[in-house]
Steps between C-alpha positions, in 0.01 A plus 500: 500500500773749601698407191204583272441826689864600457482419127184705467652808662826469307320441175268797556800731552650396167166524321475860618855573394452343161178702440689816596772417245243436230331835566808710570813354331671836455731509807630144459512546120732801529733304731489194277558690174877448470474134590214440253695677224802275560285184520308595180828543313611148586164312515158507332367688809297808387667830554207636698575547874135574585387178327767299685394650834137426425595139410670472837190643665286241327734227625469630852119500476499146361740373773317686774169355393654153498631551857181661626278221357749224593518396133842346424641717781866405456486570123319832568766591757777414258343727240483788749860436604621539144339846471480647851871552576595699186174699526574586861848621409359710213215645703720597793858575383744522787838650407663508836473465874335837543216414256470153665415680827242719329145429383610323186719265701209428735271418212766287334552304823127448531484357148805286568317367807210404280746339259634289789146375560472409135825297522355314796187433297711362214669257739185406699417135426216493766677227692545276194856393415660724237651384175850486641389289796307265270791470259746429781279249679393342164866437420552363851206266457622391164850432642343311796289293256811426295683386814208280600485344151879443513468325842216290372697409191798402721280287725342335195842432351616344829195283516543390141869430560416281806234319304752443214754358748235267645405388147869440420546291817184302424621441144836377630327260746281376223797456270694307766197283577446432131871411466479262797186345354670464160801335657283265705295415196815431299645284773176303522497454125861374506422258781190369321699456181778317686244276664340417168836424340598281790171315477539448131850346519489114563632388831776296342629798303542690818 
């Protein structure tokens, strides 16, 4: 509730400031004139300081409405942040410590205070983890999952190796048993053959 109220108040202040810029761009336009001329010479930006100031005012109104109505508040606050600081410096030029102590300095500090609130609104995730936290913990979860899979693979490999050793031992036992059976069978066959030969030979011939 307090978060929404703070956004409403902050957004209303920037809506009012944006409307003022749309209606009366002259002061900020005069201060912005040399910068707009230089930017227009190097970019497709129109060489019209009043138009640029009004465009900034429209951006402030749009961002302020987004904050006030809690519609994409972080995006709205980011839009305000892009415009509010240069506009504040243009509207309240401070050329030294003496002017900073005067009325223009007071107004500039007031607008910078509002700008600080906008920065907080940009960073406000309403208790939800931010992108950096999700990215970091996502990578940690992925690494933990990879470690679990590696441990599982090692356990599986060890089980399969033990099973293979048991199968090898069983095969050796079976081979030895088969060899013993073959030898016994061969010995029995030899004995049977010898007995048949002995029975077939006449007694006198022996």
